[in-house]
All heavy atoms as TSV, in Angstrom:
chain	resi	resn	atom	element	x	y	z
A	1	MET	N	N	88.669	13.951	98.595
A	1	MET	CA	C	88.609	13.993	100.053
A	1	MET	C	C	89.784	13.197	100.607
A	1	MET	O	O	90.059	12.098	100.182
A	1	MET	CB	C	87.281	13.403	100.530
A	1	MET	CG	C	87.204	13.304	102.032
A	1	MET	SD	S	85.735	12.438	102.609
A	1	MET	CE	C	84.763	13.837	103.068
A	2	SER	N	N	90.462	13.759	101.571
A	2	SER	CA	C	91.601	13.059	102.167
A	2	SER	C	C	91.124	12.035	103.192
A	2	SER	O	O	90.052	12.160	103.767
A	2	SER	CB	C	92.546	14.062	102.826
A	2	SER	OG	O	91.877	14.723	103.876
A	3	GLU	N	N	91.946	11.016	103.368
A	3	GLU	CA	C	91.630	9.982	104.345
A	3	GLU	C	C	92.271	10.357	105.673
A	3	GLU	O	O	93.362	10.916	105.701
A	3	GLU	CB	C	92.154	8.635	103.851
A	3	GLU	CG	C	91.473	8.185	102.581
A	3	GLU	CD	C	92.026	6.876	102.063
A	3	GLU	OE1	O	92.761	6.191	102.791
A	3	GLU	OE2	O	91.716	6.552	100.919
A	4	HIS	N	N	91.605	10.041	106.752
A	4	HIS	CA	C	92.107	10.374	108.081
A	4	HIS	C	C	92.283	9.122	108.914
A	4	HIS	O	O	91.523	8.170	108.780
A	4	HIS	CB	C	91.146	11.315	108.821
A	4	HIS	CG	C	91.000	12.647	108.187
A	4	HIS	ND1	N	91.959	13.620	108.264
A	4	HIS	CD2	C	90.001	13.165	107.450
A	4	HIS	CE1	C	91.557	14.688	107.609
A	4	HIS	NE2	N	90.369	14.440	107.096
A	5	VAL	N	N	93.279	9.139	109.760
A	5	VAL	CA	C	93.468	8.115	110.778
A	5	VAL	C	C	93.352	8.833	112.114
A	5	VAL	O	O	93.953	9.888	112.317
A	5	VAL	CB	C	94.847	7.424	110.647
A	5	VAL	CG1	C	95.075	6.469	111.809
A	5	VAL	CG2	C	94.949	6.698	109.317
A	6	TYR	N	N	92.561	8.275	113.013
A	6	TYR	CA	C	92.317	8.905	114.301
A	6	TYR	C	C	92.934	8.093	115.428
A	6	TYR	O	O	92.937	6.866	115.379
A	6	TYR	CB	C	90.814	9.021	114.571
A	6	TYR	CG	C	90.107	9.926	113.611
A	6	TYR	CD1	C	89.526	9.424	112.464
A	6	TYR	CD2	C	90.021	11.290	113.854
A	6	TYR	CE1	C	88.873	10.250	111.570
A	6	TYR	CE2	C	89.370	12.124	112.968
A	6	TYR	CZ	C	88.804	11.604	111.826
A	6	TYR	OH	O	88.151	12.430	110.943
A	7	LYS	N	N	93.444	8.786	116.411
A	7	LYS	CA	C	93.835	8.168	117.674
A	7	LYS	C	C	92.711	8.497	118.650
A	7	LYS	O	O	92.166	9.600	118.626
A	7	LYS	CB	C	95.157	8.730	118.180
A	7	LYS	CG	C	95.536	8.185	119.545
A	7	LYS	CD	C	97.022	8.119	119.710
A	7	LYS	CE	C	97.387	7.604	121.083
A	7	LYS	NZ	N	97.454	6.150	121.122
A	8	VAL	N	N	92.374	7.545	119.505
A	8	VAL	CA	C	91.299	7.741	120.472
A	8	VAL	C	C	91.874	7.601	121.871
A	8	VAL	O	O	92.599	6.652	122.165
A	8	VAL	CB	C	90.163	6.714	120.262
A	8	VAL	CG1	C	89.079	6.890	121.307
A	8	VAL	CG2	C	89.589	6.838	118.859
A	9	ILE	N	N	91.549	8.572	122.733
A	9	ILE	CA	C	91.981	8.532	124.127
A	9	ILE	C	C	90.755	8.698	125.021
A	9	ILE	O	O	89.698	9.115	124.568
A	9	ILE	CB	C	93.009	9.643	124.444
A	9	ILE	CG1	C	92.411	11.030	124.197
A	9	ILE	CG2	C	94.287	9.443	123.647
A	9	ILE	CD1	C	93.246	12.165	124.723
A	10	GLU	N	N	90.924	8.352	126.293
A	10	GLU	CA	C	89.857	8.569	127.270
A	10	GLU	C	C	90.274	9.685	128.217
A	10	GLU	O	O	91.427	9.763	128.634
A	10	GLU	CB	C	89.575	7.300	128.069
A	10	GLU	CG	C	88.833	6.260	127.271
A	10	GLU	CD	C	88.416	5.078	128.119
A	10	GLU	OE1	O	89.211	4.646	128.975
A	10	GLU	OE2	O	87.301	4.589	127.905
A	11	LEU	N	N	89.319	10.534	128.544
A	11	LEU	CA	C	89.518	11.626	129.484
A	11	LEU	C	C	88.392	11.600	130.504
A	11	LEU	O	O	87.294	11.121	130.213
A	11	LEU	CB	C	89.464	12.976	128.765
A	11	LEU	CG	C	90.425	13.232	127.627
A	11	LEU	CD1	C	90.066	14.551	126.948
A	11	LEU	CD2	C	91.847	13.274	128.148
A	12	VAL	N	N	88.638	12.136	131.674
A	12	VAL	CA	C	87.588	12.342	132.668
A	12	VAL	C	C	87.597	13.816	133.030
A	12	VAL	O	O	88.615	14.360	133.450
A	12	VAL	CB	C	87.805	11.480	133.931
A	12	VAL	CG1	C	86.728	11.792	134.968
A	12	VAL	CG2	C	87.804	10.009	133.578
A	13	GLY	N	N	86.458	14.467	132.823
A	13	GLY	CA	C	86.305	15.871	133.186
A	13	GLY	C	C	85.391	15.987	134.385
A	13	GLY	O	O	84.533	15.129	134.613
A	14	SER	N	N	85.572	17.058	135.148
A	14	SER	CA	C	84.712	17.260	136.317
A	14	SER	C	C	84.298	18.721	136.428
A	14	SER	O	O	84.932	19.612	135.877
A	14	SER	CB	C	85.425	16.809	137.595
A	14	SER	OG	O	86.567	17.599	137.816
A	15	SER	N	N	83.197	18.927	137.149
A	15	SER	CA	C	82.671	20.267	137.360
A	15	SER	C	C	81.706	20.247	138.534
A	15	SER	O	O	81.007	19.255	138.743
A	15	SER	CB	C	81.931	20.757	136.113
A	15	SER	OG	O	81.225	21.955	136.372
A	16	THR	N	N	81.642	21.341	139.239
A	16	THR	CA	C	80.623	21.491	140.284
A	16	THR	C	C	79.329	22.046	139.705
A	16	THR	O	O	78.316	22.088	140.399
A	16	THR	CB	C	81.117	22.433	141.397
A	16	THR	OG1	O	81.466	23.699	140.819
A	16	THR	CG2	C	82.320	21.857	142.120
A	17	GLU	N	N	79.353	22.440	138.422
A	17	GLU	CA	C	78.203	23.095	137.811
A	17	GLU	C	C	77.275	22.148	137.049
A	17	GLU	O	O	76.069	22.160	137.277
A	17	GLU	CB	C	78.676	24.202	136.864
A	17	GLU	CG	C	79.473	25.293	137.544
A	17	GLU	CD	C	78.693	26.026	138.619
A	17	GLU	OE1	O	77.502	26.354	138.374
A	17	GLU	OE2	O	79.256	26.252	139.703
A	18	SER	N	N	77.852	21.366	136.099
A	18	SER	CA	C	76.988	20.562	135.228
A	18	SER	C	C	77.799	19.525	134.459
A	18	SER	O	O	79.027	19.592	134.395
A	18	SER	CB	C	76.251	21.454	134.220
A	18	SER	OG	O	77.171	22.006	133.291
A	19	ILE	N	N	77.082	18.596	133.850
A	19	ILE	CA	C	77.692	17.600	132.972
A	19	ILE	C	C	78.325	18.293	131.766
A	19	ILE	O	O	79.431	17.956	131.346
A	19	ILE	CB	C	76.639	16.572	132.511
A	19	ILE	CG1	C	76.129	15.770	133.705
A	19	ILE	CG2	C	77.183	15.661	131.430
A	19	ILE	CD1	C	74.879	14.973	133.410
A	20	GLU	N	N	77.616	19.263	131.206
A	20	GLU	CA	C	78.130	19.985	130.042
A	20	GLU	C	C	79.424	20.721	130.387
A	20	GLU	O	O	80.367	20.732	129.592
A	20	GLU	CB	C	77.084	20.974	129.523
A	20	GLU	CG	C	75.883	20.317	128.899
A	20	GLU	CD	C	74.803	19.918	129.907
A	20	GLU	OE1	O	74.987	20.146	131.130
A	20	GLU	OE2	O	73.793	19.354	129.480
A	21	ASP	N	N	79.479	21.328	131.548
A	21	ASP	CA	C	80.679	22.045	131.979
A	21	ASP	C	C	81.838	21.070	132.200
A	21	ASP	O	O	82.982	21.371	131.836
A	21	ASP	CB	C	80.385	22.833	133.255
A	21	ASP	CG	C	81.394	23.926	133.521
A	21	ASP	OD1	O	81.796	24.607	132.554
A	21	ASP	OD2	O	81.783	24.094	134.683
A	22	ALA	N	N	81.558	19.905	132.738
A	22	ALA	CA	C	82.590	18.884	132.926
A	22	ALA	C	C	83.156	18.453	131.578
A	22	ALA	O	O	84.369	18.276	131.421
A	22	ALA	CB	C	82.019	17.687	133.681
A	23	THR	N	N	82.273	18.305	130.581
A	23	THR	CA	C	82.707	17.949	129.232
A	23	THR	C	C	83.575	19.050	128.646
A	23	THR	O	O	84.654	18.790	128.104
A	23	THR	CB	C	81.483	17.697	128.325
A	23	THR	OG1	O	80.686	16.669	128.906
A	23	THR	CG2	C	81.899	17.312	126.926
A	24	ARG	N	N	83.121	20.280	128.754
A	24	ARG	CA	C	83.900	21.415	128.230
A	24	ARG	C	C	85.261	21.517	128.911
A	24	ARG	O	O	86.263	21.823	128.260
A	24	ARG	CB	C	83.119	22.711	128.410
A	24	ARG	CG	C	81.966	22.854	127.464
A	24	ARG	CD	C	81.310	24.231	127.574
A	24	ARG	NE	N	80.062	24.228	126.871
A	24	ARG	CZ	C	78.874	24.050	127.427
A	24	ARG	NH1	N	78.751	23.875	128.720
A	24	ARG	NH2	N	77.782	24.060	126.697
A	25	ASN	N	N	85.312	21.288	130.208
A	25	ASN	CA	C	86.577	21.363	130.943
A	25	ASN	C	C	87.585	20.337	130.426
A	25	ASN	O	O	88.763	20.650	130.237
A	25	ASN	CB	C	86.351	21.148	132.441
A	25	ASN	CG	C	85.646	22.308	133.098
A	25	ASN	OD1	O	85.580	23.405	132.561
A	25	ASN	ND2	N	85.086	22.067	134.273
A	26	ALA	N	N	87.123	19.117	130.203
A	26	ALA	CA	C	88.020	18.061	129.717
A	26	ALA	C	C	88.547	18.390	128.325
A	26	ALA	O	O	89.749	18.264	128.056
A	26	ALA	CB	C	87.297	16.716	129.706
A	27	ILE	N	N	87.672	18.841	127.449
A	27	ILE	CA	C	88.087	19.150	126.075
A	27	ILE	C	C	89.000	20.372	126.040
A	27	ILE	O	O	90.006	20.378	125.328
A	27	ILE	CB	C	86.855	19.327	125.172
A	27	ILE	CG1	C	86.155	17.971	125.013
A	27	ILE	CG2	C	87.248	19.906	123.810
A	27	ILE	CD1	C	84.822	18.036	124.335
A	28	ALA	N	N	88.685	21.383	126.823
A	28	ALA	CA	C	89.532	22.584	126.852
A	28	ALA	C	C	90.935	22.252	127.331
A	28	ALA	O	O	91.929	22.717	126.767
A	28	ALA	CB	C	88.900	23.650	127.746
A	29	ARG	N	N	91.026	21.428	128.371
A	29	ARG	CA	C	92.354	21.060	128.883
A	29	ARG	C	C	93.113	20.209	127.887
A	29	ARG	O	O	94.310	20.429	127.650
A	29	ARG	CB	C	92.211	20.321	130.220
A	29	ARG	CG	C	93.512	19.839	130.813
A	29	ARG	CD	C	94.464	21.013	131.069
A	29	ARG	NE	N	95.742	20.548	131.522
A	29	ARG	CZ	C	96.772	20.228	130.734
A	29	ARG	NH1	N	96.663	20.312	129.418
A	29	ARG	NH2	N	97.908	19.816	131.252
A	30	ALA	N	N	92.447	19.244	127.259
A	30	ALA	CA	C	93.115	18.391	126.276
A	30	ALA	C	C	93.606	19.208	125.086
A	30	ALA	O	O	94.679	18.942	124.539
A	30	ALA	CB	C	92.168	17.293	125.809
A	31	SER	N	N	92.855	20.219	124.694
A	31	SER	CA	C	93.229	21.025	123.533
A	31	SER	C	C	94.476	21.871	123.779
A	31	SER	O	O	95.078	22.374	122.833
A	31	SER	CB	C	92.069	21.913	123.083
A	31	SER	OG	O	91.835	22.929	124.026
A	32	GLN	N	N	94.889	22.003	125.034
A	32	GLN	CA	C	96.115	22.741	125.341
A	32	GLN	C	C	97.362	21.970	124.921
A	32	GLN	O	O	98.398	22.574	124.648
A	32	GLN	CB	C	96.199	23.061	126.829
A	32	GLN	CG	C	95.176	24.057	127.297
A	32	GLN	CD	C	95.233	24.281	128.796
A	32	GLN	OE1	O	96.106	23.774	129.491
A	32	GLN	NE2	N	94.278	25.030	129.308
A	33	THR	N	N	97.274	20.650	124.868
A	33	THR	CA	C	98.454	19.843	124.533
A	33	THR	C	C	98.264	18.938	123.327
A	33	THR	O	O	99.246	18.462	122.766
A	33	THR	CB	C	98.882	18.958	125.730
A	33	THR	OG1	O	97.777	18.169	126.143
A	33	THR	CG2	C	99.359	19.817	126.889
A	34	LEU	N	N	97.018	18.692	122.918
A	34	LEU	CA	C	96.753	17.823	121.771
A	34	LEU	C	C	96.233	18.655	120.605
A	34	LEU	O	O	95.385	19.526	120.793
A	34	LEU	CB	C	95.717	16.758	122.126
A	34	LEU	CG	C	96.111	15.777	123.220
A	34	LEU	CD1	C	94.918	14.919	123.602
A	34	LEU	CD2	C	97.281	14.913	122.761
A	35	LYS	N	N	96.736	18.375	119.424
A	35	LYS	CA	C	96.289	19.072	118.221
A	35	LYS	C	C	95.383	18.145	117.408
A	35	LYS	O	O	95.482	16.935	117.492
A	35	LYS	CB	C	97.491	19.495	117.364
A	35	LYS	CG	C	98.493	20.351	118.106
A	35	LYS	CD	C	97.865	21.625	118.585
A	35	LYS	CE	C	98.873	22.443	119.372
A	35	LYS	NZ	N	98.263	23.265	120.375
A	36	GLY	N	N	94.510	18.733	116.624
A	36	GLY	CA	C	93.671	17.952	115.720
A	36	GLY	C	C	92.488	17.270	116.371
A	36	GLY	O	O	91.959	16.305	115.824
A	37	LEU	N	N	92.036	17.758	117.544
A	37	LEU	CA	C	90.847	17.166	118.169
A	37	LEU	C	C	89.671	17.307	117.209
A	37	LEU	O	O	89.434	18.373	116.648
A	37	LEU	CB	C	90.520	17.865	119.487
A	37	LEU	CG	C	91.558	17.762	120.606
A	37	LEU	CD1	C	91.101	18.551	121.823
A	37	LEU	CD2	C	91.826	16.326	120.974
A	38	ARG	N	N	88.933	16.216	117.001
A	38	ARG	CA	C	87.847	16.229	116.018
A	38	ARG	C	C	86.486	15.852	116.576
A	38	ARG	O	O	85.472	16.353	116.125
A	38	ARG	CB	C	88.168	15.275	114.866
A	38	ARG	CG	C	89.382	15.657	114.077
A	38	ARG	CD	C	89.096	16.892	113.231
A	38	ARG	NE	N	90.242	17.196	112.405
A	38	ARG	CZ	C	90.976	18.298	112.519
A	38	ARG	NH1	N	90.656	19.215	113.406
A	38	ARG	NH2	N	92.003	18.494	111.738
A	39	TRP	N	N	86.426	14.930	117.519
A	39	TRP	CA	C	85.121	14.477	118.006
A	39	TRP	C	C	85.239	13.948	119.430
A	39	TRP	O	O	86.330	13.673	119.900
A	39	TRP	CB	C	84.517	13.413	117.086
A	39	TRP	CG	C	85.367	12.191	116.888
A	39	TRP	CD1	C	86.263	11.974	115.879
A	39	TRP	CD2	C	85.425	11.036	117.717
A	39	TRP	NE1	N	86.863	10.756	116.029
A	39	TRP	CE2	C	86.371	10.152	117.151
A	39	TRP	CE3	C	84.780	10.649	118.882
A	39	TRP	CZ2	C	86.676	8.917	117.710
A	39	TRP	CZ3	C	85.095	9.411	119.435
A	39	TRP	CH2	C	86.028	8.569	118.843
A	40	PHE	N	N	84.098	13.841	120.091
A	40	PHE	CA	C	84.067	13.235	121.428
A	40	PHE	C	C	82.769	12.468	121.604
A	40	PHE	O	O	81.784	12.719	120.917
A	40	PHE	CB	C	84.231	14.287	122.534
A	40	PHE	CG	C	83.036	15.173	122.737
A	40	PHE	CD1	C	82.056	14.843	123.666
A	40	PHE	CD2	C	82.887	16.329	121.988
A	40	PHE	CE1	C	80.954	15.657	123.848
A	40	PHE	CE2	C	81.795	17.155	122.168
A	40	PHE	CZ	C	80.827	16.815	123.091
A	41	GLU	N	N	82.812	11.541	122.542
A	41	GLU	CA	C	81.643	10.743	122.910
A	41	GLU	C	C	81.653	10.616	124.427
A	41	GLU	O	O	82.648	10.190	125.013
A	41	GLU	CB	C	81.758	9.367	122.263
A	41	GLU	CG	C	80.719	8.382	122.715
A	41	GLU	CD	C	80.974	6.974	122.175
A	41	GLU	OE1	O	82.078	6.701	121.660
A	41	GLU	OE2	O	80.060	6.150	122.306
A	42	VAL	N	N	80.562	10.986	125.075
A	42	VAL	CA	C	80.442	10.805	126.522
A	42	VAL	C	C	80.062	9.349	126.762
A	42	VAL	O	O	79.032	8.879	126.275
A	42	VAL	CB	C	79.392	11.755	127.134
A	42	VAL	CG1	C	79.209	11.472	128.617
A	42	VAL	CG2	C	79.789	13.215	126.907
A	43	THR	N	N	80.920	8.618	127.485
A	43	THR	CA	C	80.680	7.190	127.697
A	43	THR	C	C	80.177	6.873	129.099
A	43	THR	O	O	79.567	5.834	129.307
A	43	THR	CB	C	81.952	6.382	127.421
A	43	THR	OG1	O	83.005	6.851	128.264
A	43	THR	CG2	C	82.369	6.513	125.961
A	44	GLU	N	N	80.454	7.750	130.058
A	44	GLU	CA	C	79.970	7.555	131.432
A	44	GLU	C	C	79.674	8.896	132.063
A	44	GLU	O	O	80.328	9.887	131.765
A	44	GLU	CB	C	81.028	6.857	132.298
A	44	GLU	CG	C	81.280	5.421	131.974
A	44	GLU	CD	C	82.279	4.780	132.942
A	44	GLU	OE1	O	82.280	5.139	134.141
A	44	GLU	OE2	O	83.056	3.942	132.482
A	45	THR	N	N	78.691	8.890	132.933
A	45	THR	CA	C	78.359	10.075	133.718
A	45	THR	C	C	78.201	9.642	135.160
A	45	THR	O	O	77.549	8.634	135.445
A	45	THR	CB	C	77.034	10.706	133.246
A	45	THR	OG1	O	77.112	10.974	131.853
A	45	THR	CG2	C	76.755	11.995	133.988
A	46	ARG	N	N	78.838	10.364	136.057
A	46	ARG	CA	C	78.697	10.054	137.483
A	46	ARG	C	C	78.916	11.331	138.283
A	46	ARG	O	O	79.267	12.366	137.740
A	46	ARG	CB	C	79.674	8.964	137.900
A	46	ARG	CG	C	81.117	9.323	137.693
A	46	ARG	CD	C	82.035	8.145	138.066
A	46	ARG	NE	N	83.361	8.399	137.581
A	46	ARG	CZ	C	83.859	7.935	136.437
A	46	ARG	NH1	N	83.117	7.184	135.652
A	46	ARG	NH2	N	85.082	8.211	136.075
A	47	GLY	N	N	78.710	11.239	139.566
A	47	GLY	CA	C	78.890	12.411	140.412
A	47	GLY	C	C	79.088	12.028	141.858
A	47	GLY	O	O	79.019	10.852	142.216
A	48	ALA	N	N	79.337	13.037	142.643
A	48	ALA	CA	C	79.529	12.845	144.082
A	48	ALA	C	C	78.406	13.567	144.829
A	48	ALA	O	O	77.949	14.632	144.407
A	48	ALA	CB	C	80.882	13.380	144.516
A	49	ILE	N	N	78.005	12.965	145.923
A	49	ILE	CA	C	76.933	13.525	146.744
A	49	ILE	C	C	77.512	13.926	148.093
A	49	ILE	O	O	78.238	13.152	148.717
A	49	ILE	CB	C	75.813	12.492	146.955
A	49	ILE	CG1	C	75.247	12.058	145.603
A	49	ILE	CG2	C	74.727	13.045	147.875
A	49	ILE	CD1	C	74.339	10.842	145.688
A	50	GLU	N	N	77.208	15.141	148.509
A	50	GLU	CA	C	77.601	15.614	149.838
A	50	GLU	C	C	76.397	16.283	150.488
A	50	GLU	O	O	75.745	17.121	149.872
A	50	GLU	CB	C	78.767	16.603	149.733
A	50	GLU	CG	C	80.061	15.973	149.252
A	50	GLU	CD	C	81.186	16.970	149.098
A	50	GLU	OE1	O	81.036	18.135	149.524
A	50	GLU	OE2	O	82.213	16.594	148.519
A	51	ASP	N	N	76.109	15.902	151.712
A	51	ASP	CA	C	74.982	16.460	152.461
A	51	ASP	C	C	73.668	16.368	151.677
A	51	ASP	O	O	72.856	17.289	151.675
A	51	ASP	CB	C	75.254	17.917	152.863
A	51	ASP	CG	C	76.468	18.053	153.761
A	51	ASP	OD1	O	76.669	17.166	154.619
A	51	ASP	OD2	O	77.228	19.026	153.591
A	52	GLY	N	N	73.477	15.250	150.981
A	52	GLY	CA	C	72.234	15.026	150.261
A	52	GLY	C	C	72.081	15.808	148.971
A	52	GLY	O	O	71.002	15.842	148.390
A	53	LYS	N	N	73.163	16.450	148.498
A	53	LYS	CA	C	73.109	17.245	147.261
A	53	LYS	C	C	74.249	16.854	146.343
A	53	LYS	O	O	75.281	16.351	146.789
A	53	LYS	CB	C	73.215	18.735	147.580
A	53	LYS	CG	C	72.076	19.254	148.425
A	53	LYS	CD	C	72.250	20.719	148.705
A	53	LYS	CE	C	71.125	21.195	149.619
A	53	LYS	NZ	N	71.301	22.581	150.004
A	54	VAL	N	N	74.069	17.109	145.049
A	54	VAL	CA	C	75.137	16.852	144.085
A	54	VAL	C	C	76.266	17.836	144.361
A	54	VAL	O	O	76.075	19.055	144.333
A	54	VAL	CB	C	74.637	17.014	142.634
A	54	VAL	CG1	C	75.796	16.886	141.654
A	54	VAL	CG2	C	73.549	16.001	142.321
A	55	ALA	N	N	77.452	17.307	144.647
A	55	ALA	CA	C	78.621	18.142	144.929
A	55	ALA	C	C	79.413	18.430	143.660
A	55	ALA	O	O	79.921	19.537	143.476
A	55	ALA	CB	C	79.518	17.475	145.964
A	56	HIS	N	N	79.547	17.424	142.806
A	56	HIS	CA	C	80.189	17.642	141.513
A	56	HIS	C	C	79.839	16.520	140.545
A	56	HIS	O	O	79.390	15.457	140.941
A	56	HIS	CB	C	81.711	17.827	141.643
A	56	HIS	CG	C	82.460	16.568	141.961
A	56	HIS	ND1	N	82.729	16.165	143.237
A	56	HIS	CD2	C	83.003	15.621	141.149
A	56	HIS	CE1	C	83.411	15.032	143.210
A	56	HIS	NE2	N	83.585	14.678	141.953
A	57	TRP	N	N	80.049	16.827	139.271
A	57	TRP	CA	C	79.775	15.905	138.185
A	57	TRP	C	C	81.093	15.430	137.592
A	57	TRP	O	O	82.069	16.174	137.559
A	57	TRP	CB	C	79.004	16.616	137.067
A	57	TRP	CG	C	77.673	17.128	137.484
A	57	TRP	CD1	C	77.384	18.383	137.950
A	57	TRP	CD2	C	76.451	16.423	137.471
A	57	TRP	NE1	N	76.061	18.487	138.225
A	57	TRP	CE2	C	75.460	17.299	137.933
A	57	TRP	CE3	C	76.094	15.137	137.107
A	57	TRP	CZ2	C	74.131	16.922	138.039
A	57	TRP	CZ3	C	74.773	14.767	137.218
A	57	TRP	CH2	C	73.800	15.649	137.680
A	58	GLN	N	N	81.096	14.193	137.097
A	58	GLN	CA	C	82.230	13.664	136.346
A	58	GLN	C	C	81.694	13.012	135.081
A	58	GLN	O	O	80.657	12.344	135.111
A	58	GLN	CB	C	82.998	12.603	137.127
A	58	GLN	CG	C	83.923	13.138	138.173
A	58	GLN	CD	C	84.789	12.024	138.751
A	58	GLN	OE1	O	84.420	10.855	138.745
A	58	GLN	NE2	N	85.940	12.408	139.260
A	59	VAL	N	N	82.406	13.212	133.982
A	59	VAL	CA	C	82.064	12.537	132.735
A	59	VAL	C	C	83.314	11.872	132.174
A	59	VAL	O	O	84.415	12.423	132.271
A	59	VAL	CB	C	81.469	13.493	131.673
A	59	VAL	CG1	C	80.133	14.024	132.118
A	59	VAL	CG2	C	82.414	14.625	131.353
A	60	MET	N	N	83.148	10.674	131.634
A	60	MET	CA	C	84.240	10.024	130.921
A	60	MET	C	C	83.967	10.211	129.441
A	60	MET	O	O	82.844	10.006	128.978
A	60	MET	CB	C	84.351	8.541	131.247
A	60	MET	CG	C	85.526	7.884	130.531
A	60	MET	SD	S	85.803	6.177	131.008
A	60	MET	CE	C	86.453	6.410	132.646
A	61	LEU	N	N	84.994	10.631	128.720
A	61	LEU	CA	C	84.880	10.907	127.295
A	61	LEU	C	C	85.858	10.068	126.506
A	61	LEU	O	O	86.978	9.835	126.958
A	61	LEU	CB	C	85.238	12.367	126.984
A	61	LEU	CG	C	84.594	13.472	127.784
A	61	LEU	CD1	C	85.340	14.763	127.563
A	61	LEU	CD2	C	83.165	13.620	127.364
A	62	ARG	N	N	85.437	9.649	125.333
A	62	ARG	CA	C	86.371	9.142	124.321
A	62	ARG	C	C	86.546	10.304	123.358
A	62	ARG	O	O	85.558	10.873	122.882
A	62	ARG	CB	C	85.779	7.937	123.592
A	62	ARG	CG	C	85.768	6.703	124.454
A	62	ARG	CD	C	85.082	5.496	123.820
A	62	ARG	NE	N	84.855	5.560	122.393
A	62	ARG	CZ	C	85.487	4.796	121.480
A	62	ARG	NH1	N	86.376	3.918	121.859
A	62	ARG	NH2	N	85.191	4.895	120.199
A	63	VAL	N	N	87.796	10.673	123.107
A	63	VAL	CA	C	88.092	11.816	122.252
A	63	VAL	C	C	88.959	11.336	121.093
A	63	VAL	O	O	89.945	10.626	121.306
A	63	VAL	CB	C	88.830	12.925	123.041
A	63	VAL	CG1	C	89.192	14.094	122.146
A	63	VAL	CG2	C	87.979	13.396	124.213
A	64	GLY	N	N	88.572	11.719	119.882
A	64	GLY	CA	C	89.334	11.341	118.700
A	64	GLY	C	C	90.066	12.535	118.124
A	64	GLY	O	O	89.520	13.644	118.079
A	65	PHE	N	N	91.308	12.312	117.722
A	65	PHE	CA	C	92.057	13.371	117.047
A	65	PHE	C	C	92.844	12.777	115.891
A	65	PHE	O	O	93.197	11.601	115.896
A	65	PHE	CB	C	92.969	14.139	118.007
A	65	PHE	CG	C	93.990	13.319	118.741
A	65	PHE	CD1	C	95.289	13.214	118.274
A	65	PHE	CD2	C	93.655	12.668	119.918
A	65	PHE	CE1	C	96.233	12.470	118.964
A	65	PHE	CE2	C	94.592	11.923	120.617
A	65	PHE	CZ	C	95.888	11.820	120.127
A	66	THR	N	N	93.076	13.599	114.875
A	66	THR	CA	C	93.770	13.119	113.685
A	66	THR	C	C	95.266	13.021	113.960
A	66	THR	O	O	95.827	13.831	114.698
A	66	THR	CB	C	93.535	14.052	112.484
A	66	THR	OG1	O	93.866	15.385	112.854
A	66	THR	CG2	C	92.103	13.997	112.019
A	67	LEU	N	N	95.866	12.014	113.354
A	67	LEU	CA	C	97.316	11.852	113.440
A	67	LEU	C	C	97.954	12.641	112.312
A	67	LEU	O	O	97.448	12.679	111.190
A	67	LEU	CB	C	97.695	10.376	113.326
A	67	LEU	CG	C	97.209	9.489	114.455
A	67	LEU	CD1	C	97.589	8.042	114.179
A	67	LEU	CD2	C	97.787	9.929	115.785
A	68	ASN	N	N	99.066	13.312	112.623
A	68	ASN	CA	C	99.799	14.074	111.622
A	68	ASN	C	C	100.430	13.151	110.600
A	68	ASN	O	O	100.958	12.110	110.954
A	68	ASN	CB	C	100.921	14.872	112.285
A	68	ASN	CG	C	100.573	16.327	112.437
A	68	ASN	OD1	O	99.599	16.791	111.866
A	68	ASN	ND2	N	101.371	17.033	113.193
A	69	ASP	N	N	100.402	13.572	109.368
A	69	ASP	CA	C	101.108	12.844	108.311
A	69	ASP	C	C	102.379	13.621	108.002
A	69	ASP	O	O	102.342	14.656	107.362
A	69	ASP	CB	C	100.229	12.743	107.058
A	69	ASP	CG	C	100.936	11.986	105.941
A	69	ASP	OD1	O	101.964	11.357	106.193
A	69	ASP	OD2	O	100.430	12.046	104.808
A	70	ASN	N	N	103.499	13.147	108.523
A	70	ASN	CA	C	104.776	13.825	108.347
A	70	ASN	C	C	105.571	13.264	107.174
A	70	ASN	O	O	106.759	13.505	107.063
A	70	ASN	CB	C	105.614	13.726	109.629
A	70	ASN	CG	C	104.971	14.499	110.758
A	70	ASN	OD1	O	104.361	15.532	110.536
A	70	ASN	ND2	N	105.081	13.996	111.969
A	71	ALA	N	N	104.925	12.505	106.305
A	71	ALA	CA	C	105.621	11.916	105.175
A	71	ALA	C	C	105.976	12.998	104.157
A	71	ALA	O	O	105.227	13.937	103.956
A	71	ALA	CB	C	104.748	10.853	104.502
A	72	GLY	N	N	107.104	12.822	103.479
A	72	GLY	CA	C	107.501	13.734	102.435
A	72	GLY	C	C	108.174	14.886	102.980
A	72	GLY	O	O	108.700	15.783	102.600
């Protein structure tokens, strides 16, 4: 089994639909520019209220991705 080293970044995703959609939005966008995404952890959940209703959701994620080994 090979050993991996991970870099961890924080992202904030948002959605007017759901927490899950906010998470998917953040990961989908990050995957456009980052390679080797492996795992995520939702660390915060919050939202905005307008006219007494949930207007949108926000989630903060820690996302881990493998670092390339360019040796050799």
